[in-house]
C-alpha positions in Angstrom: 0.0 0.0 0.0 2.8 2.4 0.8 4.3 1.5 -2.6 1.1 2.2 -4.3 0.7 5.6 -2.6 4.2 6.5 -3.5 3.5 5.6 -7.2 0.4 7.6 -7.2 2.2 10.5 -5.5 4.9 10.3 -8.2 2.3 10.1 -10.9 0.5 13.2 -9.5 3.8 15.1 -9.4 4.5 14.0 -12.9 1.1 15.1 -13.9 1.5 18.4 -12.0 4.9 18.9 -13.7 3.3 18.3 -17.1 0.6 20.9 -16.2 3.2 23.4 -15.1 5.2 22.8 -18.3 2.0 23.2 -20.3 1.2 26.5 -18.5 4.7 27.8 -19.0 4.4 26.9 -22.7 1.1 28.8 -22.9 2.6 31.8 -21.1 5.6 32.0 -23.4 3.2 31.6 -26.4 1.1 34.5 -25.0 4.2 36.6 -24.5 5.3 36.0 -28.1 1.8 36.9 -29.4 1.8 40.1 -27.2 5.2 41.1 -28.6 4.0 40.5 -32.1 0.8 42.5 -31.4 2.8 45.3 -29.9 5.0 45.5 -33.0 1.9 45.5 -35.2 0.3 48.2 -33.2 3.4 50.3 -33.3 3.6 49.9 -37.1 -0.1 50.8 -37.4 0.4 53.9 -35.2 3.3 55.0 -37.4 1.2 54.4 -40.5 -1.7 56.3 -38.9 0.4 59.3 -38.1 1.7 59.3 -41.7 -2.0 59.1 -42.9 -2.9 62.0 -40.6 0.1 64.0 -41.9 -1.0 63.3 -45.5 -4.6 64.3 -44.7 -3.5 67.6 -43.1 -1.1 68.3 -46.0 -3.8 67.7 -48.6 -6.3 69.8 -46.6 -3.8 72.7 -46.4 -2.9 72.3 -50.1 -6.7 72.5 -51.0 -7.1 75.6 -48.9 -4.1 77.3 -50.4 -5.3 76.4 -53.9 -8.8 78.0 -53.2 -7.1 81.1 -51.8 -4.9 81.3 -55.0 -7.9 80.8 -57.2 -10.0 83.5 -55.4 -7.0 85.9 -55.4 -6.5 85.4 -59.1 -10.2 86.0 -59.7 -10.1 89.1 -57.5 -6.9 90.4 -59.4 -8.5 89.7 -62.8 -11.7 91.5 -61.7 -9.7 94.5 -60.2 -7.5 94.8 -63.3 -10.6 94.7 -65.6 -12.3 97.4 -63.6 -9.2 99.6 -63.3 -8.7 99.3 -67.1 -12.3 100.3 -67.7 -12.0 103.2 -65.3 -8.8 104.4 -66.9 -10.3 104.1 -70.4 -13.4 106.0 -69.3 -11.3 108.7 -67.7 -9.2 109.1 -70.8 -12.3 109.3 -73.0 -13.8 112.0 -70.8 -10.6 114.0 -70.8 -10.4 113.7 -74.6 -14.0 114.8 -74.9 -13.5 117.8 -72.6 -10.4 118.9 -74.5 -12.3 118.7 -77.8 -15.2 120.6 -76.4 -13.2 123.2 -74.5 -9.8 123.7 -76.0 -9.3 127.2 -74.6 -10.0 126.0 -71.1 -7.1 123.5 -71.6 -4.8 126.2 -72.7 -5.7 128.3 -69.6 -5.1 125.3 -67.2 -1.8 124.6 -68.9 -0.7 128.3 -68.6 -1.7 128.3 -65.0 0.3 125.2 -64.2 3.3 126.5 -66.1 3.1 129.8 -64.1 2.7 128.0 -60.8 5.7 125.7 -61.5 7.8 128.6 -62.6 7.1 130.5 -59.4 7.8 127.4 -57.3 11.3 127.1 -58.8 12.3 130.7 -57.7 
């Protein structure tokens, strides 16, 4: 009976040692998987930050393009209006000179006299 108890005790220890080895194997497998997951997550985080950087760059490029387009439109509109205003002013001056040539001579004489007096 003592031999049988001893055999059972050894069998239980062997079974317990097998369970411990099995648990240690599972733990090392879990650690390996966690390391792999950690590496994957870090890689994804780097990729995500790159995606965010790309998104922000594209958004800023879009905003800058819209500002350029609107400034070009404004510049073209301003240039067109300024050109029309200059042309209209030139036409009015030309009409006034044709209608009142003596007035032009009087204004020119007055400016000449004023500039001559300013030089002295």
